[in-house]
C-alpha positions as CSV (number, residue, x, y, z in Angstrom):
1,M,10.6,-1.9,-4.2
2,F,11.5,-4.2,-7.3
3,Q,14.9,-5.3,-5.6
4,K,12.7,-6.1,-2.0
5,S,9.9,-7.8,-3.9
6,L,12.8,-10.7,-5.9
7,E,14.3,-11.1,-2.5
8,I,11.2,-11.6,-0.3
9,G,10.1,-13.6,-2.9
10,Y,13.1,-15.8,-3.0
11,L,13.4,-15.9,1.1
12,L,9.5,-17.1,1.2
13,D,11.2,-19.8,-1.0
14,F,13.4,-20.2,1.5
15,Y,12.2,-19.9,4.1
16,G,8.1,-20.1,3.9
17,E,7.6,-23.5,5.7
18,M,8.9,-21.5,9.3
19,L,5.8,-19.0,8.5
20,N,2.3,-19.3,9.7
21,E,0.1,-21.4,7.0
22,R,-2.1,-17.8,6.8
23,R,1.0,-15.5,6.2
24,R,2.4,-18.0,3.7
25,T,-0.8,-17.7,1.8
26,V,-0.6,-14.4,1.7
27,L,2.8,-14.1,0.2
28,D,2.6,-16.8,-1.5
29,M,-0.6,-15.1,-4.0
30,Y,1.1,-11.6,-3.8
31,Y,4.8,-12.6,-5.2
32,N,4.1,-16.2,-6.4
33,E,0.7,-15.9,-8.0
34,D,1.1,-12.3,-8.9
35,M,-2.2,-11.2,-7.0
36,S,-3.5,-8.1,-6.1
37,L,-4.3,-6.4,-2.5
38,S,-7.7,-6.6,-3.7
39,E,-7.6,-10.0,-5.1
40,I,-6.3,-11.5,-1.9
41,A,-8.2,-9.9,0.4
42,E,-11.3,-11.1,-1.9
43,T,-10.0,-14.8,-1.8
44,L,-9.6,-15.1,2.2
45,G,-12.3,-12.8,3.4
46,I,-10.7,-10.0,4.6
47,T,-9.7,-6.6,3.8
48,R,-7.5,-4.5,2.0
49,Q,-5.6,-3.1,4.5
50,G,-5.6,-6.9,6.4
51,A,-4.1,-8.6,2.9
52,R,-1.1,-5.4,2.9
53,D,-0.7,-6.3,7.1
54,H,-0.1,-10.1,6.2
55,I,2.2,-9.5,3.3
56,K,4.3,-6.7,5.7
57,K,3.9,-8.5,8.6
58,A,5.3,-11.9,7.1
59,G,8.3,-10.1,4.6
60,D,9.7,-8.5,8.4
61,E,9.6,-12.0,9.6
62,L,11.6,-13.5,6.7
63,L,14.0,-10.8,6.6
64,L,14.6,-11.5,10.3
65,F,15.1,-14.9,9.3
66,E,17.7,-14.1,7.2
67,E,19.7,-11.8,9.3
68,K,19.3,-14.3,12.1
69,L,20.3,-17.5,10.4
70,G,21.9,-16.1,7.3
71,M,20.5,-19.3,5.3
72,A,20.2,-18.0,2.4
73,K,23.0,-15.9,1.5
74,K,24.8,-18.6,2.0
75,F,23.2,-21.0,-0.2
76,R,24.0,-18.1,-3.0
77,L,27.8,-18.3,-2.0
78,L,27.7,-22.4,-2.2
79,C,26.1,-21.9,-5.8
80,E,28.3,-19.7,-7.3
81,C,31.1,-21.4,-5.9
82,T,29.8,-24.8,-7.3
83,D,29.1,-22.5,-10.9
84,R,32.5,-21.6,-10.7
85,A,34.2,-25.3,-10.3
86,E,32.2,-26.4,-12.9
87,A,33.4,-23.8,-15.6
88,I,36.5,-24.6,-14.5
89,I,36.1,-28.4,-15.0
90,N,33.8,-28.1,-18.3
91,N,36.3,-25.4,-19.9
92,K,39.4,-27.9,-18.4
93,K,41.3,-24.7,-17.0
94,D,43.3,-25.0,-14.2
95,I,42.6,-28.1,-11.8
96,S,44.4,-26.5,-9.3
97,S,42.7,-23.1,-8.8
98,L,39.7,-26.0,-7.7
99,L,41.6,-26.2,-4.5
100,D,40.8,-22.8,-3.8
101,I,37.3,-22.8,-4.2
102,I,36.7,-26.1,-2.2
103,S,38.8,-24.0,0.7
104,E,36.4,-20.8,0.1
105,I,33.4,-23.5,0.1
106,R,34.5,-24.8,3.5
107,N,35.1,-21.2,5.1
108,I,31.4,-20.6,3.5
109,I,30.4,-23.7,5.5
110,E,31.7,-23.0,9.0
111,N,31.1,-19.1,9.4
């Protein structure tokens, strides 16, 4: 459950603007502001069940965006590549291994 919460929170940052305003607001309250269902319901004038339904549907929508587009995964992979490249440069390691990382980045972008 904790892992899924982290994933939804990350996807909200990545794809949040693609959600309608209400769903984006409810997810932001739940994942970023750490509000309970009761607090969300009271703030928005809806039931706890309504808040839960918004969270579930919006989370499913974010997971669908990622399944179809895969942009968050690609972004993570590119960040990992740049971190490795920086480590090589900072440690003055074999610079030729940067070519492998550049090739990997091209592969991520093209796929």
